[in-house]
Structure formats: structure tokens, C-alpha cells
PAGUMAR-207603 format. One record per residue (C-alpha): x negated, y, z; residue in three letters. Coordinates in nm, 2 decimals, padded with zeros to 4 digits. Each point is the difference from the previous one (the first is absolute). Layout:
<rs>
+--------+--------+--------+-----+
:      u :      v :      w :  aa :
+--------+--------+--------+-----+
:      X :      Y :      Z : ALA :
...
+--------+--------+--------+-----+
</rs>
This chain:
<rs>
+--------+--------+--------+-----+
:      u :      v :      w :  aa :
+--------+--------+--------+-----+
: -06.23 : -00.03 :  02.04 : UNK :
:  00.33 : -00.12 :  00.10 : UNK :
:  00.14 :  00.01 :  00.36 : UNK :
:  00.31 : -00.17 :  00.11 : UNK :
:  00.25 :  00.14 :  00.25 : UNK :
:  00.18 : -00.23 :  00.22 : UNK :
:  00.26 : -00.09 : -00.26 : UNK :
: -00.24 : -00.08 : -00.27 : UNK :
: -00.01 :  00.29 : -00.21 : UNK :
: -00.35 :  00.06 : -00.13 : UNK :
: -00.09 :  00.38 : -00.02 : UNK :
: -00.30 :  00.03 : -00.24 : UNK :
: -00.29 :  00.24 :  00.05 : UNK :
:  00.05 :  00.12 : -00.36 : UNK :
:  00.37 :  00.10 :  00.07 : UNK :
: -00.07 :  00.37 :  00.06 : UNK :
:  00.34 :  00.17 :  00.12 : UNK :
:  00.21 : -00.30 : -00.03 : UNK :
:  00.10 : -00.01 :  00.36 : UNK :
:  00.15 :  00.33 : -00.06 : UNK :
:  00.28 : -00.14 : -00.20 : UNK :
:  00.01 : -00.40 :  00.01 : UNK :
:  00.04 : -00.19 :  00.31 : UNK :
:  00.10 : -00.35 : -00.15 : UNK :
: -00.04 : -00.27 :  00.26 : UNK :
:  00.06 : -00.34 : -00.13 : UNK :
:  00.20 : -00.27 :  00.22 : UNK :
: -00.03 : -00.36 : -00.04 : UNK :
:  00.36 : -00.02 :  00.00 : UNK :
:  00.08 :  00.29 : -00.21 : UNK :
: -00.22 :  00.06 : -00.29 : UNK :
: -00.02 :  00.33 : -00.19 : UNK :
:  00.28 :  00.09 : -00.23 : UNK :
: -00.24 :  00.01 : -00.31 : UNK :
: -00.35 : -00.14 : -00.02 : UNK :
: -00.19 : -00.03 : -00.31 : UNK :
: -00.35 : -00.12 :  00.13 : UNK :
: -00.16 : -00.08 : -00.33 : UNK :
:  00.08 : -00.11 : -00.34 : UNK :
:  00.06 :  00.22 : -00.31 : UNK :
:  00.24 :  00.22 :  00.17 : UNK :
: -00.24 :  00.09 :  00.29 : UNK :
: -00.28 :  00.05 : -00.24 : UNK :
:  00.24 :  00.26 : -00.21 : UNK :
:  00.08 :  00.18 :  00.35 : UNK :
: -00.35 :  00.01 :  00.12 : UNK :
: -00.10 :  00.15 : -00.35 : UNK :
:  00.27 :  00.28 :  00.00 : UNK :
: -00.10 :  00.09 :  00.36 : UNK :
: -00.37 :  00.02 : -00.12 : UNK :
:  00.10 :  00.24 : -00.30 : UNK :
:  00.19 :  00.22 :  00.24 : UNK :
: -00.29 :  00.05 :  00.24 : UNK :
: -00.24 :  00.04 : -00.28 : UNK :
:  00.19 :  00.31 : -00.07 : UNK :
:  00.10 :  00.11 :  00.33 : UNK :
: -00.33 : -00.03 :  00.17 : UNK :
: -00.22 :  00.03 : -00.31 : UNK :
:  00.12 :  00.35 : -00.06 : UNK :
: -00.08 :  00.09 :  00.39 : UNK :
: -00.35 : -00.15 : -00.02 : UNK :
: -00.07 :  00.19 : -00.32 : UNK :
:  00.07 :  00.34 :  00.16 : UNK :
: -00.37 :  00.07 :  00.09 : UNK :
: -00.04 :  00.04 : -00.39 : UNK :
:  00.29 :  00.23 : -00.01 : UNK :
: -00.11 :  00.20 :  00.29 : UNK :
: -00.35 :  00.05 : -00.16 : UNK :
:  00.16 :  00.11 : -00.32 : UNK :
:  00.24 :  00.25 :  00.15 : UNK :
: -00.26 :  00.13 :  00.23 : UNK :
: -00.27 :  00.07 : -00.26 : UNK :
:  00.19 :  00.03 : -00.32 : UNK :
:  00.36 :  00.02 :  00.00 : UNK :
:  00.10 :  00.24 :  00.30 : UNK :
: -00.34 :  00.09 :  00.15 : UNK :
:  00.15 :  00.30 :  00.18 : UNK :
:  00.15 : -00.23 :  00.25 : UNK :
: -00.20 : -00.15 :  00.29 : UNK :
: -00.07 : -00.36 :  00.04 : UNK :
:  00.20 : -00.03 :  00.31 : UNK :
:  00.32 :  00.15 : -00.19 : UNK :
: -00.06 : -00.23 : -00.29 : UNK :
: -00.03 : -00.31 :  00.22 : UNK :
:  00.35 :  00.05 :  00.13 : UNK :
:  00.15 : -00.10 : -00.35 : UNK :
: -00.14 : -00.36 :  00.07 : UNK :
:  00.05 : -00.01 :  00.36 : UNK :
:  00.37 :  00.07 : -00.03 : UNK :
:  00.02 : -00.26 : -00.27 : UNK :
: -00.16 : -00.25 :  00.23 : UNK :
:  00.21 :  00.10 :  00.31 : UNK :
:  00.32 : -00.03 : -00.19 : UNK :
: -00.09 : -00.33 : -00.14 : UNK :
: -00.03 : -00.14 :  00.35 : UNK :
:  00.24 :  00.21 :  00.18 : UNK :
:  00.29 : -00.07 : -00.24 : UNK :
: -00.02 : -00.36 :  00.11 : UNK :
:  00.21 :  00.08 :  00.31 : UNK :
:  00.29 :  00.06 : -00.24 : UNK :
: -00.07 : -00.25 : -00.28 : UNK :
: -00.06 : -00.29 :  00.24 : UNK :
:  00.36 :  00.00 :  00.12 : UNK :
:  00.13 :  00.07 : -00.35 : UNK :
: -00.19 : -00.30 : -00.10 : UNK :
:  00.16 : -00.21 :  00.29 : UNK :
:  00.34 :  00.11 : -00.15 : UNK :
: -00.08 : -00.15 : -00.34 : UNK :
: -00.06 :  00.33 : -00.18 : UNK :
: -00.36 : -00.07 : -00.12 : UNK :
:  00.11 :  00.00 : -00.38 : UNK :
:  00.13 :  00.35 :  00.05 : UNK :
: -00.31 :  00.12 :  00.16 : UNK :
: -00.22 : -00.18 : -00.26 : UNK :
:  00.17 :  00.20 : -00.28 : UNK :
:  00.04 :  00.34 :  00.17 : UNK :
: -00.36 : -00.03 :  00.15 : UNK :
: -00.14 : -00.09 : -00.35 : UNK :
:  00.20 :  00.30 : -00.15 : UNK :
: -00.13 :  00.25 :  00.26 : UNK :
: -00.37 : -00.10 : -00.02 : UNK :
: -00.01 :  00.02 : -00.38 : UNK :
:  00.20 :  00.32 : -00.01 : UNK :
: -00.26 :  00.15 :  00.23 : UNK :
: -00.27 : -00.10 : -00.19 : UNK :
:  00.15 :  00.15 : -00.31 : UNK :
:  00.07 :  00.32 :  00.17 : UNK :
: -00.36 :  00.01 :  00.11 : UNK :
: -00.10 :  00.02 : -00.36 : UNK :
:  00.20 :  00.32 : -00.03 : UNK :
: -00.15 :  00.14 :  00.32 : UNK :
: -00.23 :  00.31 :  00.00 : UNK :
:  00.03 :  00.13 :  00.36 : UNK :
: -00.06 : -00.13 :  00.35 : UNK :
:  00.36 : -00.04 :  00.11 : UNK :
:  00.09 : -00.15 : -00.32 : UNK :
: -00.28 : -00.28 :  00.04 : UNK :
:  00.10 : -00.04 :  00.37 : UNK :
:  00.38 : -00.05 : -00.08 : UNK :
: -00.06 : -00.25 : -00.29 : UNK :
: -00.31 : -00.20 :  00.11 : UNK :
:  00.04 :  00.03 :  00.38 : UNK :
:  00.38 :  00.01 :  00.08 : UNK :
:  00.18 : -00.16 : -00.30 : UNK :
: -00.24 : -00.27 : -00.06 : UNK :
: -00.03 : -00.07 :  00.38 : UNK :
:  00.37 : -00.05 :  00.04 : UNK :
:  00.00 : -00.22 : -00.31 : UNK :
: -00.29 : -00.22 :  00.15 : UNK :
:  00.18 :  00.01 :  00.34 : UNK :
:  00.29 : -00.17 : -00.13 : UNK :
: -00.22 : -00.27 : -00.16 : UNK :
: -00.29 : -00.09 :  00.23 : UNK :
:  00.16 : -00.15 :  00.31 : UNK :
:  00.28 : -00.19 : -00.17 : UNK :
: -00.23 : -00.16 : -00.26 : UNK :
: -00.23 : -00.13 :  00.28 : UNK :
:  00.33 : -00.12 :  00.21 : UNK :
:  00.13 : -00.17 : -00.30 : UNK :
: -00.30 : -00.24 : -00.05 : UNK :
: -00.03 : -00.03 :  00.37 : UNK :
:  00.36 : -00.12 :  00.06 : UNK :
:  00.00 : -00.24 : -00.30 : UNK :
: -00.32 : -00.21 :  00.10 : UNK :
: -00.08 : -00.20 :  00.31 : UNK :
: -00.30 : -00.24 : -00.04 : UNK :
: -00.15 :  00.19 : -00.28 : UNK :
:  00.08 :  00.34 :  00.14 : UNK :
: -00.35 :  00.10 :  00.07 : UNK :
: -00.11 : -00.09 : -00.35 : UNK :
:  00.29 :  00.17 : -00.16 : UNK :
: -00.05 :  00.32 :  00.17 : UNK :
: -00.38 : -00.01 : -00.04 : UNK :
:  00.07 : -00.02 : -00.39 : UNK :
:  00.26 :  00.26 :  00.02 : UNK :
: -00.18 :  00.27 :  00.20 : UNK :
: -00.33 : -00.04 : -00.21 : UNK :
:  00.18 :  00.20 : -00.25 : UNK :
: -00.07 :  00.32 :  00.20 : UNK :
: -00.38 :  00.02 : -00.04 : UNK :
:  00.03 : -00.13 : -00.35 : UNK :
:  00.23 :  00.28 : -00.09 : UNK :
: -00.23 :  00.24 :  00.17 : UNK :
: -00.29 : -00.11 : -00.22 : UNK :
:  00.21 :  00.00 : -00.33 : UNK :
:  00.16 :  00.34 :  00.05 : UNK :
: -00.34 :  00.16 :  00.10 : UNK :
: -00.16 : -00.13 : -00.30 : UNK :
:  00.31 :  00.10 : -00.23 : UNK :
: -00.02 :  00.35 :  00.13 : UNK :
: -00.38 :  00.02 : -00.02 : UNK :
: -00.01 : -00.10 : -00.37 : UNK :
:  00.32 :  00.17 : -00.14 : UNK :
: -00.08 :  00.35 :  00.16 : UNK :
: -00.34 :  00.00 : -00.21 : UNK :
:  00.21 : -00.06 : -00.33 : UNK :
:  00.32 :  00.20 :  00.05 : UNK :
:  00.17 :  00.25 :  00.24 : UNK :
:  00.12 : -00.05 :  00.34 : UNK :
:  00.35 :  00.00 : -00.11 : UNK :
: -00.04 : -00.27 : -00.23 : UNK :
: -00.22 : -00.21 :  00.23 : UNK :
:  00.27 :  00.00 :  00.27 : UNK :
:  00.27 : -00.08 : -00.27 : UNK :
: -00.21 : -00.31 : -00.11 : UNK :
: -00.03 : -00.10 :  00.34 : UNK :
:  00.38 :  00.05 :  00.07 : UNK :
:  00.09 : -00.20 : -00.29 : UNK :
: -00.22 : -00.29 :  00.12 : UNK :
:  00.16 :  00.03 :  00.34 : UNK :
:  00.35 : -00.02 : -00.17 : UNK :
: -00.10 : -00.32 : -00.18 : UNK :
: -00.11 : -00.16 :  00.28 : UNK :
:  00.29 :  00.11 :  00.22 : UNK :
:  00.23 : -00.15 : -00.28 : UNK :
: -00.19 : -00.32 :  00.00 : UNK :
:  00.03 : -00.02 :  00.37 : UNK :
:  00.37 :  00.06 : -00.02 : UNK :
:  00.07 : -00.27 : -00.24 : UNK :
: -00.19 : -00.24 :  00.20 : UNK :
:  00.15 :  00.08 :  00.33 : UNK :
:  00.36 :  00.02 : -00.15 : UNK :
: -00.04 : -00.37 : -00.10 : UNK :
:  00.01 : -00.03 :  00.39 : UNK :
:  00.32 :  00.17 :  00.05 : UNK :
:  00.12 : -00.23 :  00.27 : UNK :
: -00.32 :  00.07 :  00.21 : UNK :
:  00.03 :  00.35 : -00.06 : UNK :
:  00.37 :  00.04 :  00.12 : UNK :
: -00.04 : -00.27 :  00.29 : UNK :
:  00.14 :  00.19 :  00.29 : UNK :
: -00.12 : -00.13 :  00.37 : UNK :
:  00.27 :  00.15 :  00.24 : UNK :
: -00.09 : -00.26 :  00.28 : UNK :
: -00.25 :  00.24 :  00.17 : UNK :
:  00.08 :  00.38 : -00.05 : UNK :
: -00.31 :  00.19 :  00.00 : UNK :
: -00.06 :  00.29 :  00.23 : UNK :
: -00.20 :  00.31 : -00.11 : UNK :
: -00.09 :  00.10 :  00.36 : UNK :
: -00.07 : -00.21 :  00.30 : UNK :
: -00.05 :  00.24 :  00.31 : UNK :
: -00.19 : -00.26 :  00.19 : UNK :
: -00.30 :  00.03 : -00.23 : UNK :
: -00.02 :  00.37 :  00.13 : UNK :
: -00.06 : -00.12 :  00.35 : UNK :
: -00.26 : -00.27 : -00.11 : UNK :
: -00.38 :  00.10 :  00.04 : UNK :
: -00.15 : -00.27 : -00.26 : UNK :
:  00.25 :  00.14 : -00.25 : UNK :
: -00.12 :  00.36 :  00.04 : UNK :
: -00.38 : -00.14 :  00.01 : UNK :
:  00.06 : -00.19 : -00.33 : UNK :
:  00.19 :  00.30 : -00.16 : UNK :
: -00.28 :  00.26 :  00.10 : UNK :
: -00.29 : -00.23 : -00.11 : UNK :
:  00.18 : -00.06 : -00.35 : UNK :
:  00.05 :  00.38 : -00.02 : UNK :
: -00.37 :  00.10 :  00.06 : UNK :
: -00.12 : -00.27 : -00.23 : UNK :
:  00.23 :  00.11 : -00.27 : UNK :
: -00.09 :  00.37 :  00.05 : UNK :
: -00.35 : -00.09 : -00.12 : UNK :
:  00.04 : -00.31 : -00.22 : UNK :
:  00.19 :  00.17 : -00.31 : UNK :
: -00.21 :  00.31 :  00.01 : UNK :
: -00.32 : -00.12 : -00.17 : UNK :
:  00.22 : -00.14 : -00.30 : UNK :
:  00.14 :  00.35 : -00.08 : UNK :
: -00.33 :  00.17 :  00.01 : UNK :
: -00.25 : -00.23 : -00.16 : UNK :
:  00.04 :  00.11 : -00.36 : UNK :
: -00.03 :  00.37 :  00.11 : UNK :
: -00.30 : -00.08 :  00.20 : UNK :
: -00.16 : -00.18 : -00.29 : UNK :
:  00.05 :  00.30 : -00.24 : UNK :
: -00.08 :  00.29 :  00.22 : UNK :
: -00.28 : -00.12 :  00.23 : UNK :
: -00.17 : -00.27 : -00.23 : UNK :
:  00.10 :  00.18 : -00.33 : UNK :
:  00.13 : -00.30 : -00.16 : UNK :
:  00.25 :  00.00 : -00.30 : UNK :
:  00.37 : -00.03 :  00.07 : UNK :
: -00.02 : -00.36 : -00.15 : UNK :
: -00.28 : -00.12 :  00.21 : UNK :
:  00.17 :  00.15 :  00.31 : UNK :
:  00.32 : -00.19 : -00.09 : UNK :
: -00.18 : -00.32 : -00.02 : UNK :
: -00.16 :  00.05 :  00.33 : UNK :
:  00.36 : -00.01 :  00.15 : UNK :
:  00.08 : -00.31 : -00.21 : UNK :
: -00.31 : -00.17 :  00.14 : UNK :
:  00.12 :  00.07 :  00.34 : UNK :
:  00.35 : -00.14 : -00.06 : UNK :
: -00.12 : -00.31 : -00.17 : UNK :
: -00.23 : -00.10 :  00.30 : UNK :
:  00.31 :  00.06 :  00.23 : UNK :
:  00.15 : -00.32 : -00.17 : UNK :
: -00.32 : -00.20 :  00.09 : UNK :
:  00.00 :  00.15 :  00.34 : UNK :
:  00.36 : -00.09 :  00.09 : UNK :
: -00.09 : -00.37 : -00.09 : UNK :
: -00.30 :  00.00 :  00.20 : UNK :
:  00.18 :  00.17 :  00.31 : UNK :
:  00.26 : -00.26 : -00.02 : UNK :
: -00.22 : -00.27 :  00.04 : UNK :
: -00.16 :  00.17 :  00.29 : UNK :
:  00.32 :  00.05 :  00.17 : UNK :
:  00.08 : -00.39 : -00.05 : UNK :
: -00.31 : -00.10 :  00.20 : UNK :
: -00.04 :  00.29 :  00.23 : UNK :
:  00.36 :  00.16 :  00.06 : UNK :
:  00.17 :  00.31 : -00.16 : UNK :
: -00.08 :  00.20 :  00.31 : UNK :
: -00.38 : -00.03 : -00.04 : UNK :
:  00.02 :  00.04 : -00.37 : UNK :
:  00.21 :  00.32 :  00.01 : UNK :
: -00.23 :  00.16 :  00.28 : UNK :
: -00.32 : -00.08 : -00.21 : UNK :
:  00.15 :  00.11 : -00.32 : UNK :
:  00.13 :  00.33 :  00.14 : UNK :
: -00.36 :  00.07 :  00.20 : UNK :
: -00.20 : -00.09 : -00.31 : UNK :
:  00.23 :  00.21 : -00.23 : UNK :
: -00.08 :  00.30 :  00.23 : UNK :
: -00.35 : -00.05 :  00.01 : UNK :
: -00.02 : -00.04 : -00.40 : UNK :
:  00.22 :  00.33 : -00.02 : UNK :
: -00.27 :  00.18 :  00.22 : UNK :
: -00.27 : -00.18 : -00.22 : UNK :
:  00.15 :  00.19 : -00.32 : UNK :
: -00.20 :  00.32 :  00.15 : UNK :
: -00.31 : -00.17 : -00.11 : UNK :
:  00.14 : -00.11 : -00.35 : UNK :
: -00.18 :  00.30 : -00.18 : UNK :
: -00.10 : -00.22 : -00.32 : UNK :
:  00.24 : -00.16 : -00.25 : UNK :
: -00.14 : -00.35 :  00.10 : UNK :
:  00.06 :  00.03 :  00.35 : UNK :
:  00.33 :  00.17 : -00.04 : UNK :
:  00.12 : -00.31 : -00.22 : UNK :
: -00.16 : -00.23 :  00.27 : UNK :
:  00.20 :  00.20 :  00.27 : UNK :
:  00.33 : -00.01 : -00.21 : UNK :
: -00.02 : -00.38 : -00.07 : UNK :
: -00.08 : -00.09 :  00.38 : UNK :
:  00.28 :  00.24 :  00.12 : UNK :
:  00.26 : -00.14 : -00.25 : UNK :
: -00.09 : -00.36 :  00.11 : UNK :
:  00.01 :  00.06 :  00.38 : UNK :
:  00.28 :  00.25 :  00.02 : UNK :
:  00.23 : -00.21 : -00.22 : UNK :
:  00.09 : -00.24 :  00.29 : UNK :
:  00.14 :  00.29 :  00.20 : UNK :
:  00.32 : -00.03 : -00.19 : UNK :
:  00.09 : -00.38 :  00.04 : UNK :
: -00.13 : -00.05 :  00.35 : UNK :
:  00.21 :  00.22 :  00.22 : UNK :
:  00.34 : -00.22 : -00.07 : UNK :
: -00.18 : -00.32 :  00.12 : UNK :
: -00.09 :  00.17 :  00.33 : UNK :
:  00.33 :  00.16 :  00.06 : UNK :
:  00.17 : -00.34 :  00.05 : UNK :
: -00.21 : -00.02 :  00.31 : UNK :
:  00.11 :  00.37 :  00.11 : UNK :
:  00.38 : -00.05 :  00.00 : UNK :
:  00.11 : -00.20 :  00.28 : UNK :
:  00.35 : -00.08 : -00.17 : UNK :
: -00.05 : -00.21 : -00.33 : UNK :
:  00.37 :  00.08 : -00.09 : UNK :
: -00.09 :  00.39 :  00.00 : UNK :
: -00.33 : -00.04 : -00.18 : UNK :
:  00.13 :  00.18 : -00.32 : UNK :
:  00.15 :  00.29 :  00.19 : UNK :
: -00.30 :  00.07 :  00.21 : UNK :
: -00.25 : -00.05 : -00.30 : UNK :
:  00.22 :  00.24 : -00.19 : UNK :
:  00.00 :  00.26 :  00.27 : UNK :
: -00.39 : -00.03 :  00.03 : UNK :
: -00.04 :  00.04 : -00.37 : UNK :
:  00.22 :  00.30 : -00.02 : UNK :
: -00.21 :  00.19 :  00.25 : UNK :
: -00.32 : -00.12 : -00.13 : UNK :
:  00.10 :  00.12 : -00.35 : UNK :
: -00.04 :  00.36 :  00.13 : UNK :
: -00.38 : -00.09 : -00.06 : UNK :
:  00.05 : -00.06 : -00.37 : UNK :
:  00.17 :  00.33 : -00.03 : UNK :
: -00.25 :  00.21 :  00.19 : UNK :
: -00.33 : -00.17 : -00.01 : UNK :
: -00.14 :  00.13 : -00.35 : UNK :
:  00.15 :  00.35 :  00.04 : UNK :
: -00.19 :  00.04 :  00.34 : UNK :
: -00.32 : -00.14 : -00.15 : UNK :
:  00.06 :  00.26 : -00.30 : UNK :
:  00.04 :  00.27 :  00.23 : UNK :
: -00.31 : -00.08 :  00.19 : UNK :
: -00.20 : -00.03 : -00.31 : UNK :
:  00.13 :  00.36 : -00.13 : UNK :
: -00.17 :  00.15 :  00.31 : UNK :
: -00.27 :  00.23 : -00.13 : UNK :
:  00.06 : -00.10 : -00.35 : UNK :
:  00.11 :  00.22 : -00.30 : UNK :
:  00.19 : -00.27 : -00.22 : UNK :
:  00.03 : -00.34 : -00.05 : UNK :
: -00.32 : -00.01 : -00.19 : UNK :
: -00.20 :  00.06 :  00.33 : UNK :
:  00.19 : -00.19 :  00.26 : UNK :
: -00.17 : -00.05 :  00.33 : UNK :
:  00.03 : -00.39 :  00.00 : UNK :
: -00.16 : -00.02 :  00.33 : UNK :
:  00.34 :  00.07 :  00.15 : UNK :
:  00.17 : -00.28 : -00.19 : UNK :
: -00.27 : -00.27 :  00.11 : UNK :
:  00.01 :  00.10 :  00.35 : UNK :
:  00.38 :  00.02 :  00.01 : UNK :
:  00.03 : -00.35 : -00.18 : UNK :
: -00.27 : -00.18 :  00.22 : UNK :
:  00.10 :  00.15 :  00.33 : UNK :
:  00.36 : -00.08 : -00.03 : UNK :
: -00.06 : -00.37 : -00.09 : UNK :
: -00.25 : -00.06 :  00.27 : UNK :
:  00.25 :  00.16 :  00.25 : UNK :
:  00.25 : -00.25 : -00.14 : UNK :
: -00.23 : -00.28 :  00.05 : UNK :
: -00.06 :  00.09 :  00.37 : UNK :
:  00.40 :  00.03 :  00.04 : UNK :
:  00.02 : -00.36 : -00.13 : UNK :
: -00.23 : -00.10 :  00.26 : UNK :
:  00.22 :  00.15 :  00.25 : UNK :
:  00.29 : -00.18 : -00.17 : UNK :
: -00.17 : -00.34 :  00.03 : UNK :
: -00.05 :  00.06 :  00.38 : UNK :
:  00.36 :  00.10 :  00.02 : UNK :
:  00.13 : -00.31 : -00.16 : UNK :
: -00.21 : -00.23 :  00.21 : UNK :
:  00.14 :  00.18 :  00.31 : UNK :
:  00.35 :  00.06 : -00.07 : UNK :
:  00.09 : -00.27 : -00.26 : UNK :
: -00.24 : -00.28 :  00.15 : UNK :
: -00.17 : -00.04 : -00.33 : UNK :
: -00.32 : -00.21 :  00.02 : UNK :
: -00.29 : -00.04 : -00.22 : UNK :
: -00.04 :  00.20 : -00.33 : UNK :
:  00.34 : -00.06 : -00.16 : UNK :
+--------+--------+--------+-----+
</rs>
């Protein structure tokens, strides 16, 4: 759902992390320096961003399959908590690097970041194929790939956002749909290849696919060289605005987002492991349960967008956070394969909206539309701690009383994920109250 600020810029609900690096505000008298807004050039640009997000978030969404393989087969001597740090450091770097890649994008260096980020990501994947020890996997898959993804994610979204006006919502919706699509494809690839060849060649083949997609994306986006190197120096962007630290709604939003993200990502890391160790499914079937969850999240995002259109983003966000927490607690009773598949599908469908809804609410949190990007970037940087620490904390709780990753105490994971998301929902209710009192916001916005 698109929201308009006082100068007419629409900030779409699908634009996750866009505010952190783009603050384009169109003026009737001074149009943006470079607008595509449709046509062949616009389609090529959206397709290029789609392929980049296919790789960047697709590998992140597939980490649950890697986690299960590492814990049960490849490096079983390490705890689930230790292994989850590999994925969380990758996710954290992906988001946190936006603080630096955003300003570099504004200065017209996207082409350099596209090449260097792609090389880093593919190099990390190829080094992973040679890794046998924990620290080698951590450095290649966690740090190297995370840094490469961090140079690509934020600028790619910013490029599409800056180049469209009326069709921005549609363009971003198509581009960001590459994320769950990539998660499905890379999960299926790993699941099929690992049965027919070694881990090393499985990773190499996936890396080659990533290289091909990055190459195609580069060809498509280099055809938009003018848009890539366009520099807007009319409004220099600050990294930090000290006024936000004194604002109560800002902290309420940040705390709510942090609590929700502590629980939100955790089930995706442990769904395959639970299916294999507790329900005794095959590795292939366990991976497909995760695919079902990710596929349903695509449907869920569309449905909750419609809900937000009619009932407001604040109501939708509260309901999705509360229901996601309840569903995570209901995982406790999913002691058969049929129940677990049903839980995974519903959780993916409901929780998928927890990513696109926060930006649409934050436009009501920030009192100054000119500082919207800076404030949101600060809030996201603080909240990203949850992506870094959530799964390892859950894994540590699951390891209490267990002897190895093959007999984890999943009750700790289920309670941790459910309780944190429910607490986040209550914090959102407090945020709603604060906005009505301090920002004079009426209705359900």
C-alpha cells in the first residue's frame, strides 16, 4: 500500500529498508533528475533487481536447509546455536551494510557495488565448497557472502524506487517477489543435488547459478547506466539524527520491531531440523516443508496488503504479529507430519507480512518527512540486532538438557519465538496509543 508524504512521494508497504537510503521527494516544479516509470527500460531494470534479490534473499531463506545439514551431517559436533550464527551474521551484514551502501549509491557508485558485491558473494559460495571446518564455513558463508549481499540489497531496491513514480508500488512489488522465489528454488536445488552428489559440488552448482543470474542482472542494469550513476546532491543524507533518540514513539517502534524479529526468523532456521529429528522425516521432505512455508508467505503478503488497504497498516501489523506469536506457540502441538505442514503453511502466510508493514507505519512515527530516511535507517539498524541474535538465542535454549543437535529441546525455540512476537504485538499497541497522543493521529491509519 502506498502512502504519500506532504510533497507527494509514495512510500510503498513493499519497500522494506528503502527509507534507509532513498529520500526522493518530487516537487511539481523540479522533477526528479532521472525517471523511467515504465516502458522497456523500466521492465529491464525491475527484472535486474528481481534477479539480484532472488540471489541475495533466496540464499538467506534457504539457510534452514543448510542449518539442518550442518547440524545433523556435516559438522554435528557443533551446537545448533553455534551453527545458526553463520546465517544470522549473513542476514545482519545484508541489512547493516545499507548504512554505507546507501550513501555510496547516492554518490553514483552503484555500478562498482554491483560488480564487487557479486564477486564477493560468488567467491564466498565457492570458498564454502572447500570448507570443512566451522570457522571456514563461518567466514565464507557468513562474513564474505554477507558483505557481498550488503553491497547489493539496499542499492538495488533504491534504484527501482528512485526510477519510478506512479508505478513505484507495482515495480517494487515485482522486484521484491524475487526474494521468496529464490528461497524456494535454492531450497529445492540443495535438496535434490545433495542426494546425487557431494556437498562441495552441490554448493559449486548453486554458486554457478548465482553467477549466471548476477551476470544477467548486471547486463540488464548496465543498460540503465544513466540511472545507476545519477547523483542527487540537493539533499545530503545524514546517517544519524539525535532528535530520534529523544522521541518516545521512535523507541516504541524500534523495540516492537526488535521483539517481533527476534521471534519471526527463528522458525525458518529450525523447521527442517524439527522435521528430521522429531518427526523422523527424510532430509528431502524436511526441506520441502520449509519450501511450503516460504511459498505460502507470498500469498500471505498479498492478502495482508489488501487487509492494510481497508483497515490500516497499524491494525494489520498488530494482528499479524499477534497471530504469528500464537502460531509459533501452537507449534508445540504439531507432533504429526500433517499438523506440522499445516503449521508451517499458516505461519509462513501470516508472518510474511511482518516485513513489508513496518515501513508503512513508520511514516506516521517520524514527525519530519524530510528526516524519514534517516530515522528509519536508525530504527532498522537497531532492530537488526534481532536478526543477529534471535536464532542463536533460540538454539541455546533448545540445547539445554540435550546431548546433540539430534535431540534438541524444541520447546525452548517455540516458547522463545511465540512470546517475543506476542510481546512485540503489545508494544505495537503502546505505539498506537503514543501516536494518537503525541502525533495527534486519529483513526486506524
